[in-house]
N, C-alpha and C positions, 0 to 999 in steps of 0.2 A: 394876292393876285397881282400879276405884272401889269395891271391896268392903270397904273398911275403915272406912266411915262408920258405925260402931256404937259411939258413945262414951258412952252413958249408964252411967257407973260402971265401964266396962271399956275398956281400951285395946287397939287392934289385934286386935279380934275380927272375923274375915273373914266376909263374907256368901258364901253359895254363888253361883257364877257365874250361876245361873238367877235369883237374886234381884235382881241388878243388872248390866245388860249391860256388857261390857268397852268401854272407850273414855273419852276425856277428857270432863270436864264443860264444856259450853259455857255461859258466864254472859253472857247478853245484856243489854246496857245500853240505856237509853232516852236517853242523853246522848252527846255527842261525848267523845273522850278529854280528860281533864284536869278534868272536872267533879267536884263533891263526891262524888257516888255512885260515879263512876269511880275516884277516888283511894281511896275506901273499899274497893271490892272488889279492887283491885290490891294494896292493902296486906294485906287479909285472905287473898288467894290464897297469899301467901308462907308463911303459917303453916297454911293449910288443906291445901295439897298434901301435906305430910308425913303429915297425919292420914288422908287418904283414899287415899294411895298412887298418885296420878296427877295429871296436869296439870289446871289450871283455865284455860281459854282464854276471855279476855274479848273479846266481840264488841260493838262499838259500833254501835248501830242507831238514831240520832237521827231525829226527824221526827214531826210530827203530835201533839206533846204526849204521846208514848208509844205512838202507834198502830203505828209500824213495829216496835217491840220486842214489843208485845202480840200482834201478828199472828204473829210467829215463835214466841212462847211458846204461844199457844193451839193452833197447828197441830202442835206437837211431840208425840212419843210421851211418855206419862206414866211414863217409866222413870228419871227422876232425872238424865239426861244433858243436859237442856236446862232451865236455870233462868234467872231474871231477878232484878234488884234493883228493888224498887218504892219509890216515895216517896208522900207524901200527894197529889201531883198526879195520880197514877193514879186516885185516888178522886174528885177534883174533875173530872177530864176525863170520867169515865164518867157524870157528871151534867150535863156541858156539851157540849163539842164532839164527844165520842165517845159520847154518849147514844144508845142503840139499836144501837150497833156492838159494844160490849163491856159486860159486866156482871160483877160480882164472882164469880158462880157459874161463869163461864167458866174459872176458874183455881183452883189449890190454893194456899192461903196458909200457908206452911210455917213461917216463923220471923221474929220481929222481931230487929233488931240494934242500931239506934241511934235516939235522939231528939236533935234538933239545932235550936237557935233560929236564926232568920234574922237577918241583920245588914245594916244600911245603911252604905254607905261612899262616899267621894268621892276624887277625885284630889288628891294632896297639893298644897297651894297654892290649892285652891278657895275661893271666897268663902263657901261654905256650911260652917260650922264645927260646927253642931249642928242639932237638929230645929227649933228656933225660927227659925233662918236659913232652913231649907228651907221651912217654912210661910210665912214672910214673903215669900220669893221667889215662891212659887206664887201668893200673893194679889196681889202686885205685877204678875205677868205673866199673869193670867187662866188659871192652871193650866198654862202652857206651861213646865213643868219636866219634863224627860225622865228617867224612872226605868226602868232596864233590869234585867230579871230573867228567870228561866227560865220558859218556857211562855206560852201565850196568856192573855188576860184571863180570870180565873176560875181560874187555876192557884193552887197553894199560896202562892207568893210574892206573886202578884197580890192574893190575898185579904188577906195581911198588910198590903200597901200600902193596900187599901181600908179596913182597920181604922184605920190612921193618918189617912186622909182624913176618916173619920167623926169621929174624936176631935178633929181639928184644924179641921174645918169648911172643908176645901179640896179641890181636885181636882188630880191630877197626870196626866201623860201616860205611860201604861204602854207600854214598848217591849219586845217579846218576843224572846227569844233561845233557841237550842237547847242552849247549853252555857255554863258559867261562864267559860271562856277567851274566848268571844265577848263576854261582858258586860264583862270587864275590858279587853279590847282596845278596845271602843267607849268605855268610860269614859276610858281613858288617851288615846284619840284625839280626845276632845272631842265625841263624837257623842251621849252621854248625860251628864246632870248628876250622877246618883246611880246606884250599882249596888246590887243585892240579891243576897246569896248566903249560904251558910254559911261558917264560918271556915275549914274544912279546905282548901278549894280556893283560898283567897286569902291564906292566912297568909304565904306567901313574899313577897307584895307588901307586906304590912305590915312584914315583917322588913327589906325593902329600902327602906322609907320612901317607897314610891310611892303608897300610898293611906292614907287616914285614916278611922277609924270615926265614924259619926254616932249610931248607937243600936242596941240589941239588943231584938228582940221576944221577951222572955222574962222570967221572974220574977226571975232573977238575972243578974249580969254573967257573961261568959264567962271561964273560968279562963285561957284562953290569950290573952285580950285584956281584962285587968281594968280598963284605964283608960277603956273605952268604956261610958258609962252606958246603962241600959235606957230604954225609952220612958217608963215610969212615973216614973223618976227625973227625967225632963225635963218631966213634967207632962202626959203623953199616956197615958191609961188605955185599954188594949186587953186582949183576951182572951189571957192569957199561956199558955193551954193549946194555942194554935194553934202547935204545934211541928212541924218537919219530922220525919217518921217514915220510916225505911228498913227494909226487910225483904226476905225472899227468897220468891219465888213460882214456881209452875210451872204446867203445863197441868192442866186439870181431871182428876179421877178417878185421881190418883196414890194408890197404896195408903197408908193411914195409917201403917203400920209404916215404909215407906220415907221418908215425910215426917219422921217422928220421928227416924230415923237421920241424915237430912240436918241437921235442926235441932240435934241433939246434937253432930255434928261441927263445925258452924259455931260453936256456942257454946263448944266446947272450944278451937277455934283462936283465938277472941276473948280467951281468958284468957292467951294467951302474952305474954311481956314485950314483944316487938316490937310486937304489935298494941296493947297497952295504952299504950305510949309514944306511938304515933301518936294514939290516941283522946283521951288527956288533952291533948296539944298542940293537937288540933283542937277541943277544948272540947265534944265530944259526950258524951252520956250513954248508957251501954250499956243494951240492952234484951234480955230473955231469954225472951220468949214462944215457946212451941212451937206446933204446928199447931192444936190445939183453941182455945187461948187467943188465938192470933193471928187465927184466923178470926172469932172472936167480936169481937175488937177491930176488925177491918176493917169489920164490919157496923155497929158503934157509931160509928166515926169517919166512916163514910159518912153517917150521919144528922146528925152535927155539921157536916160539910162542906155538906150540903144547907141547913142553917139559915144558915150563913155566906154561902153563895152567894145565898140569897134576900135576906138583909139587905144585901148589896152590890149587889143589883139585877141579877145575872147570870142568874138563872132566876126563874120565876114560882112 
């Protein structure tokens, strides 16, 4: 029974059955299998399941920049048995392609889990070796350099590329994908020139020598890829606070006590040795906000996203 998610300072304190319905936790993803967020929740599930006493079932529902997932979450019962992983693109999409369809008040924002800088990379052997090469190629080809990343124009990764365009005075051709495996397949197949992702989903390709890093949109280099310089180190100043954010959310009107118990269980599972090994290798930063703090954060970051979208010309 999912009645053991009560981890704030006490282990294995069971909820009454009436407090939390019996059944597995369905964790609905907005990406296809193999993406960074998907790798995250499948790793976390291994240490979360013993804490809550039952299965975590990962359901992949890609499509519409998060629309397919958000539809399932919004229509679910607010009982803690249907949850989702959100990223920053959820907030940009609610200001762009999903504006008027979904709003932040349609959901309960339960817990933050990760912050993660985005990374640009190329196929090994590419003539693009660094950001200067990328910019030079774009200038020489009137912007016809294909950059592949998750989500439509105006998504989190797309905004990161817009920041680089502004800093470099060039334009690229954004190519949208529904998952990181699709991005890497397109890159290795020669269909895009540059890929955008977070390190976790592509680290195996670096280990195998199939891809090489161009730059990190972050204040510091990634611990798991320390030889790849930041944008700023290469002379391109961007807003390094524009980090990928991952959290857990559910349908609106979930009881606050239930939200807190979910947040506590997730954060306790994140402290396990197995999870911490994955997180450090992936170069992510742990985030520990609970329901009140995360809800406030969601409202603030939505305001920041609106500013960035306006500067990039995606909204008025």
